[in-house]
Structure formats: structure tokens, C-alpha cells
N, C-alpha and C positions, 0 to 999 in steps of 0.2 A: 766251813767247821775249826775251830782251832784246835791245834792240837798239842799246845801248850808247848810249843817246844824251840818258841824264840830264846834265841841265844846261848841254846844246852850244849855242854860240850859231845858230841857224839863220836866215837870211833869207828870204823866199819873198816875190817881186815881184809885185804882181798880186796881191794876196793875200787880196783880200776880196769875192770871188765864185770860183763853179766849181770848174776844179782847182786852184788856187792855194787857196783858202779851203779845201779838204779837204784837200790836202798840210799847210798851216797846222794844223787844227784836230789833223792824226793825227801829226803831231813834238809837239803840244804834248802830247796824250794817253803819247806816249813819253817824257814829262818834260824832252822838250829847253826853251831858253828862246827864242821864238821874235818875231819881228818880224814886224809884220801892215805888211805896204802896201800903198798904194791913191793915187790923185791927190788927195781931198781927205779933210779929216779926220772927216766928216760918216763919210764911209762906211768907214774904218779903226774909228772908235768902236763901228760899226751892226757889223763882223767880226768887234771883240774881245768885244764883247756874245753873239755867236751863239756863238761858240766857248767862253766860259767858261757858257754855258748849258748846255751837252754836257758839260765839261773845270771846273770848279765852279775846281779849285785851278790852273790853266795860268798858265805864266809868260807873258806876252805885253806885247809894247811896240808900240805904235805908231809908223809913220814916212811922213810924206807926200812924196810922189816925186812927179812930172808927168817921165818916160821921154825925152821929145822934147826935153826941155832940158837940154843938160850941168850948167848951173848948179845945176841941181835933184839933179843927182844926186854932184853934189861938197859940194853940201849933206847928203844922204843916209850918205855916207862919213864926212863930220865926226863924221855922231852916232853913228857906228856902226863906230868904226874896226878892230874885230878879228871875225872869222868862224867858225867850225868848218864850218859847210857855208852855200852859196851855192845857191840853185835858181833860175836863169833864168827864170822862170816869164809875164812879162808878155808880151803881144802885142798885136796889130793884126789884123786882117781885113777883108774885105768884098770880095764879087764884083763885077768890074767889068769890061766887055770892053777884050781890050787896049791898041784902038786908041784909047781914052776915056782910059787909066791916064795920069794926065800925067806931069808931070817931079817934083811937087810930092807925087806921091801916092809914086810912086817914093821918093823923099829921105826921106819923112814913115814909110815903112814900113822900113827900111833904118834909121833912127835911133831906133825903138822896137823891133823884134824884134831886130834887130842886135847896135847901137851901144851897146844898153843891157846887156846881158852882157857886150859886150868895157870897158868903162870897169869895171863892174863887178869884172871878173876881173884887170884890168889893175892894178885897187889890192888884190885878198883872196890873188890867186895868188902871188904872191910870199911875205905872209906863212905863207901853207901850206906852201910849202917852210922856210920859214927853220922853221919849228918842228914840218917831217916827219907833221904830219897836217892833213887835210882835204879834202871832197868839195866838188866844183862839178859841176851842172847844169846843160844847156839843156835848155828845152822846145823841142822842133821840134814833127815832125809827120809821120802818112804825107801828108802834099802835099810837103815833103821827099822824096819818090822816086817818088811819082805825081804829078808836078806839075798841080793845077786847072786848065782849059782858062779858066774863068770868074774867077779867082783867080792870076796868072803872079806876078805881084811878090808876090804870100803867100808861092808854093811856093818863088820861089829866096830869101828872105829865110831859109825854113826851112830850106833847102840850105846855108847858107853858115852856119849854127848845127855841122852836120853836119862843117864843115871845121874850123870853130873849135875842135870838142869834141877833136877825135882830134888837132889840132896842139898844144895843151895839152897832152893826154895824153901826148904824144910827150915833152914835158917832163918830166914827174913819171920817170921812168923810175927804178927803184931807190929809190924814196921810199912812203912811206904815205898821199902827195897822189891822188888818183884824180879826173879829169872824163870825163865821160859823156852821154850824147844821148840823151831820151827819144821814143819817138814815139808817140804817143796819134792815135788814128784819132777817128771819129765818137764825140763824148761829148756826153752830157746836160746844158748849162750852161743858165743864167738867156738866155744870148743867144741860144739855137740853140731854144730852145722860144718867146721873142717871135716870132724872125725867122717860124719855124713854125706858131705859131697867127697870127700876123699873114696868109701865105699861106692857112690854111684857112679865114678868112674871107672873103679875097677869095675863092674858089675855090668857097666855102659847101659843105665837106663839113669831115670831123671830124678835130683833131690827130691820131688814131691812124693816116686812113687818110694823109695828108702825110705821117706817119714811117716807115708801108709803104713809098709810095712812092718814096721815098729811097734807101731801099736797094733797090729795084728798078729804078729808074733812074741815081742819081748812084754808089749803093757796092754795085754788083750781089757784088762779088767777097766782099765782108764774111761771116768764115764764122760770127761770132755774128748777124748779121741782126738788129741789132738796136742802140741807143746807149749804148756802156759807161754806165756811172757814173760822177763825176769823183771818189769813192771808191776807185773798181776801180782808175783812172791814178793817184792819190795812194797808196795801196798799196805799187805798183813803186817810188814817187817816194824815199818815206819809207826802204826797205828799200836803196836803189843812196846814199841819203845817210844808211845809216847803218854804225855798225863792221862789220857784220859782210858787207858787198861788197867786201872788203877783195882780191879775186881780179878781182874785174870793173873794168876801165879800156881807156879807147879804145870803146866799144860806142855804138851805136847800137840803143837796146833797143827793140823795139815791143810795145807796147801799142796795137794797131789794130785786135784783133779780127779780126784776118786778112784784111783790108780788101788788102792787098800779097800781089802772088800773086806768090811768090817762095821759094825755100827756103833762100837764107840772107838 
């Protein structure tokens, strides 16, 4: 199947690991020209090497950006003036009791998780409308719908992305530009592996036991009853970023393994 992505310019923010890296690799496999983004040149270079090991002919360019810094975002836009596909994947998270979430915590998670996508879309979205072609994706989360008790600020930031993506989609009426939100569920990434391995070491149990307990206690509604792979989420991202997804617009698309217990 041809996803009509050959030579399309694609930016995946936060693409040095996890879902971002898997998505960048799959876009590259489809022949797109992919901008690889991370906070340091070292991480970007490692990601590019990783992708080229699997996709030798990949068209890649690295761009360093710290999305907590508006000046750094401005520099990124100057380096990449135009795009066909924007994947707002970058995000931060971390469990914290509500009473201990400081103003600084709230502002930082809003700055990175929400304003990063807003600032990029503010530049690229009008250009896409002008040429009547383009895709913008916001990586939300099942936590946008089922707010986690131990990460209320994170859930809030992901809910905000649903509102932004739907609002922008309203502005695409009658065009070939689409804006959608992707809602992954529990996904096996470097960060999750590190945290769960630490928990296993502290409790003196195996990593498999920690993972099983997670679905018994934290995500009992999961139909998948396992972590999705980053590649499984990337499959949805790349399809929605492709030319074949032209009738999908303004949608919150769940790749959550059935965690959200709703028919809608």
C-alpha cells in the first residue's frame, strides 16, 4: 500500500526515543524526508544512526530544540520553514500528588506539552491552508479522558490538546488539510521500562510481575492486558499523517488497547 508520503517533509517532535522514534522510522520507510528532533545533538545523532541502521536510504535531518524555550522553537522554525506533516509528539510527565504540584510544575507541563504544539501549528497551519495540503497531529493520551489521580497536571495538558486539535480542524473546512489527535494508552517505552525496573528492584520482584500488577491495579479496564509497542502506536500516526487519511479530520483516535471503557 502506497501511503503517498514519498518526499513529504515530516517533523516528529521528541523523536529520539519511544513513540516519536518509532514514528520517524516508519515515515522514513515510507520515503518521507523526516526531521529528527531532540534536546541535544548527541541524542539526535544517535536516533539518526538508529533509523539508518534499519532504513539505509532514509532521508533524515536533525534539529535540536528545547520545547520549554520559545526562543528554541523560533530557531527550529527558521531551520524548517515549511512542512507537509507536523507530529506534535514531544511531552513530559511524572507522578506527583496534587497538593505537591507547584505553580512551576503546572506551567512547565503546559509550556512543553501544550504550547509546543500551539507555537508550531501557529506557523505551519496557515501555510498548509495556503497550499491546500497538510497534516497536523497532536499526541494526546488516554489520560486526556481518564485523568490519572497521580498526574492531574499531565491529564489536563492532554485534554487541552483535544480541544486545540478539534478547534484547528474546524478551520480546515472544505480544504485538504486535516488535524487530528492520537490517544495512546500504556505503551512500552524507555521511560516506562526504566521506571518499572526501578520498582521491581525496590520490591525485589521481577519486571514481568511489575507489568502484570500494573494492569491489575492501574489499568484494569485494558482489553489488551499488555503494553502496546511504540511501533503499534506509530502505525496509527503514520497512517493519519498520510495522504490516505483524507476523510479523517477533527477526530480523537484511540490506540489505547481498550483502556477507555466507552463505546464512543
